[in-house]
MARZARO-420335 format. One line per field, with one value per residue (C-alpha): chain; residue number from 1; x, y, z. Coordinates in steps of 0.5 Angstrom, whole numbers, m for minus. Example, Ala and Ser with C-alpha at 12.3 -4.5 7.8 and 13.67 -1.06 7.14 Angstrom:
2
unit = c(A/A)
pos = c(1/2)
u = c(25/27)
v = c(m9/m2)
w = c(16/14)
This chain:
149
unit = c(A/A/A/A/A/A/A/A/A/A/A/A/A/A/A/A/A/A/A/A/A/A/A/A/A/A/A/A/A/A/A/A/A/A/A/A/A/A/A/A/A/A/A/A/A/A/A/A/A/A/A/A/A/A/A/A/A/A/A/A/A/A/A/A/A/A/A/A/A/A/A/A/A/A/A/A/A/A/A/A/A/A/A/A/A/A/A/A/A/A/A/A/A/A/A/A/A/A/A/A/A/A/A/A/A/A/A/A/A/A/A/A/A/A/A/A/A/A/A/A/A/A/A/A/A/A/A/A/A/A/A/A/A/A/A/A/A/A/A/A/A/A/A/A/A/A/A/A/A)
pos = c(1/2/3/4/5/6/7/8/9/10/11/12/13/14/15/16/17/18/19/20/21/22/23/24/25/26/27/28/29/30/31/32/33/34/35/36/37/38/39/40/41/42/43/44/45/46/47/48/49/50/51/52/53/54/55/56/57/58/59/60/61/62/63/64/65/66/67/68/69/70/71/72/73/74/75/76/77/78/79/80/81/82/83/84/85/86/87/88/89/90/91/92/93/94/95/96/97/98/99/100/101/102/103/104/105/106/107/108/109/110/111/112/113/114/115/116/117/118/119/120/121/122/123/124/125/126/127/128/129/130/131/132/133/134/135/136/137/138/139/140/141/142/143/144/145/146/147/148/149)
u = c(153/147/146/140/138/134/137/134/138/136/137/133/133/136/142/143/143/148/153/152/156/161/168/170/164/164/172/170/165/168/172/179/179/185/184/177/178/173/174/167/160/160/167/171/177/178/184/182/185/181/182/178/179/187/187/189/189/190/185/185/178/174/167/161/155/149/145/139/134/136/135/130/135/141/146/153/158/165/171/177/184/187/193/195/189/184/179/172/166/159/154/149/142/140/133/132/125/123/119/118/124/128/131/129/135/134/140/141/148/151/158/163/170/175/183/185/179/174/177/176/168/162/160/166/165/158/159/165/161/155/160/163/156/154/160/159/152/153/159/154/149/153/156/149/146/145/150/146/144)
v = c(m97/m93/m91/m88/m85/m81/m77/m72/m67/m62/m56/m51/m52/m46/m47/m54/m52/m46/m52/m56/m51/m49/m52/m52/m56/m61/m62/m64/m69/m72/m78/m78/m71/m67/m61/m58/m52/m47/m44/m41/m42/m48/m51/m55/m59/m64/m69/m75/m81/m87/m95/m100/m107/m108/m101/m95/m89/m81/m78/m71/m69/m64/m63/m59/m56/m55/m50/m49/m52/m49/m49/m55/m59/m59/m64/m65/m69/m70/m74/m76/m80/m84/m86/m93/m95/m93/m87/m86/m81/m80/m75/m74/m71/m68/m66/m62/m61/m57/m61/m59/m54/m60/m62/m68/m69/m75/m77/m81/m82/m86/m88/m91/m94/m96/m99/m103/m101/m104/m111/m111/m113/m110/m112/m109/m103/m102/m104/m99/m93/m94/m94/m87/m84/m86/m83/m77/m76/m78/m73/m67/m69/m68/m61/m59/m60/m55/m52/m53/m60)
w = c(m109/m106/m99/m96/m89/m85/m78/m73/m71/m65/m68/m73/m80/m82/m77/m80/m87/m85/m82/m88/m92/m86/m88/m81/m78/m84/m83/m76/m78/m84/m82/m83/m86/m86/m90/m93/m97/m99/m106/m107/m105/m109/m109/m104/m104/m99/m97/m93/m90/m90/m89/m92/m90/m91/m96/m93/m97/m97/m102/m105/m109/m111/m108/m112/m109/m112/m107/m112/m108/m102/m96/m96/m101/m104/m108/m108/m113/m112/m114/m111/m112/m108/m112/m112/m108/m113/m114/m112/m115/m113/m110/m105/m105/m98/m96/m90/m86/m80/m75/m68/m68/m70/m77/m81/m85/m91/m96/m102/m104/m110/m110/m116/m114/m118/m117/m111/m107/m112/m111/m104/m105/m105/m98/m95/m99/m97/m90/m89/m93/m88/m82/m85/m86/m79/m76/m80/m78/m71/m70/m74/m69/m63/m66/m67/m61/m56/m52/m46/m47)
C-alpha cells in the first residue's frame, strides 16, 4: 500500500523540521499514540492503539529516522507488532520546501501488514491509513499554527 500527499503548514521550514523531530509534538499528533520514547536522534520507540474496522490492537514498534537529507528531506522506517491482530512495517519519505514563510510538506509512505489486519481487505486498510495520515497532518498543522492566529 502506498500513500502520497502534500500539505501546506503555516510555519517556516526550520520550525517544521524541528517539530517533526520532537517526540512530544509527534506524540500529540499521532492518532492513538500512548507513548513515544526517543532513544537517540535517529531511534524512537512507540506504543499506539489503533482500531481498523472490527480489529483494535495495541502496537509496539520502533522507528528509525534517516536525516541525511535534512532539513529539506528525511526518511523514516519502522515496524510494529500488534500481537494477535498482526504486524506492520513501512516507511515514508518526506520533503520540505519553504514558500512565502510557509512550508510545503510532501510525503510518500509505504506499508505492509500481516496477520488479522491483512484479512480485512485492502480497501478498508487503505481508507483507514488515509484517515490516520489526514488526522496526523491536521493536528500537526494546528500545533504548528502561529499562536496569535
